N, C-alpha and C positions, 0 to 999 in steps of 0.2 A: 465637479470632481477634478482635481489637478491632473494634468496630462502626465503620463509616464515620460521619462526622459532617457531611459536606457532600455535595452532589450530585456534585461532581467525584470524591470518593472512592468513591461508589456506582458511578459509571461506570467508574472504574479497576478495581474488583473484577469488574464484569460483563465488561469487556474481557479481564481476565486469565483468567477462566473460559472465555470464548469461544475463547481461544488454546490453553488447556490441555486442555479436554474433548475426547475423541476423537469422530469422527463416529458411532461405534457406541454412544455414550452418549446416550440419549434426552433427558436433561436439557439437553444442548447446544442442542437446538432450541427449548426454552422460553427458555433463557438468551439465545439470539440474538434471538428476538422481543422479549423484555423489554429487551434492550440497545438495539435499534433504536427502540423506543417511548420509552425514557428519554432517549436522545440527542435525539430530535425535540422532546420536551416541554421539555427543558433549554434547547434553542436558542430555542424560541418563547416560553417563559414571560416573559422580560424584556420582550418586546414587547407583551404583553397588558395590557389595562386591568384592574388587580386591585383588588377591593374590600377584600381582606384581605392586604395586601402581606406576602410572606414565607411565606404559608400553603402554597402549592404546593411551594415548595422544601423546606420542613420536612417536608411529607407525603411527598415523594419519598424522603427519608432514612429516616423511620420505616418506610415501606412497603418499601423495599429491604432493610432489616435484618430484616424478617420472613422474606423469602426466604432471606437468608444464614443465618439461624438454623436454618431447616429444612434447608438444604443441609449445614451443618456437623454437625447432629445425625445426618443420614442417613449421613454419612461414618463415624460411630461405631455404625452400625446401630441408631440410636435414632429413633423416630418420635413426637414429642410431639403431633402433630396428625394426625387421620384425613384431613384435607383433602389433605395432601401425600403421604401414604403410597403411594397408587396409582402416582404418577409415579416415586418413588424405588425402589419395589419392582420396577417393570416396565422400568426404564431400559435394561436390556441385551437386551430382547426384540426380535429382528430382524424379527418379524412385525407390528410396530406401526409405522405410518408416521410420519415426522418431524412432520407437521402435527398428528397426534394427541397426540404428546408436548407440542408447543407449546400446544395448546388445553387439555390437562389441567393444565399449569402455570398457564395464565391462569385456569382455573376455580378452582384452589386459591388463587391470589394475589388475585384480585378478589372471588370469592364468599365467601372466608373472611378473608383478611388485610386487605383494604382498609378494611372497616368498623372494625376494631380500630385500624388505622393512623390513620384519621381521628380517632378518639377520643383516641388517644395524642398526636397532634399538637395537637389543641385543648387538651388538659390541659396540655401543656408550654408552651403560649402563653398560658394563663390565659383561654381563650376557650371557646365552645361551638360545636357544628356548626350555625351559624345561616345567615342569608341571605347575608352577605358571603362566607363560606367556600364556601357552595353555589354561588354565582355563579362563583367562581374555579375550583372543582372542575369545573363544567360547561364552562368555557371551553376546556378541552383535549379534550373528548369527540370532536369532529369530527376533530381531528388524530389522536388515538389510533385512531379507527375507520379513517381513511384508511391509516395506516401498517400496521395489522393486516391490512387487505384486501390490500395490496401484498405483505406477507410470506406470507399464506395462498396467494396465487397462485404465488409463487416456490416455496414448499415443496411445492406439489402438482404443479408442472411442472418448472421449471428445476433445483431442488435434486435431484429424483429422477434427472434426466438426469446431473447431476454425479456422483451416487453410483452411477449405473448400477443402479438398483433399480426394481422394479415392485411395485405392490400392487393388490388389488381396490379398486374405487371407494370413496371415503370421503365422497362428497358429502353423504349423509344425516347423517353424524357432524358434518361441518363446519357444516351448515345449522342445527343446534340451538344453535350458539354465536354470540352477538352481544355484542361488547364494550360497546357503548353501553348496551344494556339491562341488562347485568350491572353496569355502574357505577351506573346509576340505582337498581337494587335494593340495591347496596352502601351507597349513601347512606342509604336507608331503614333498613337494618340498623344503621348507625352511630347514627341517631337513637334507635332502640329501645335499643341498648346504653347510650347516654348517659342515656336516661330511666330505666334500671334501676340506676343507680349507687347509689341508696339501699338497694338489696337485693342484697348481694353474692352471696347464694345463688341468687336468681332470675337475676341477670345471668350467672353461671357456667353455670347450667342452659341458658339461651338460647344462649350461645356454644357449649357442648358439643353441643347439638342441631344447630346450624347446621354445626359442624365435621363431624359424622357425615354429614349430608345432602350436604355438598360432597364428602366422600370417596366416597360412593356414586356421585355423578355422575361423579367422576374415573375411577372404575373402568369405568364404561360408555363413557366417551370413549376408553378404552384397549383396547377390544375388538380383538384381533388381526385384521388384514386381509391378512396375507401370502398370496401366491399359492401354491396347492398345486403340488408338483412333479409 
């Protein structure tokens, strides 16, 4: 499937997946959270004071395509990245709560994909991940944190009522994840990856190490919490 080239096209594909993925597919709940965040950022970005105009929009596109690549590969039973494998392998498990699927997806997307997306975006624009880009990157942190908090609450209460499902408490699992801290760490990873460009071998080794670590964390986030019969 062709890559989206605009934020509008990224949103269109997220909306299509939201409509077509069944409630029994755990990927739906990450996709819904990601859709809500992307919609809010897309609406707010034009009103923000940007030091690197166009960077946020370009990042949204590169970032979104990382997820779509993982989604399309999983449809063929392929898993190019350890970071995404836990989510796609566990997506049909009824003993995993929707919020766990959502956070496992965020873990893969932010802790693995975002740093690479920042570097890809900067390379395409002939820039480096410097202070102007970092300012704009940080400018949406509070918005993303607010949207994520609202979606967490809904998934842990309202959504479960809608689905008529119950799970053992997941408070400890949810507590270990903070999107703003994750984004801060992702920016540092982006700077490390950027600084390693002169050594392709070392850069790949670093990315592979991070990929495996993120995959390990994703598996932990997806620990089944279904109630025993």
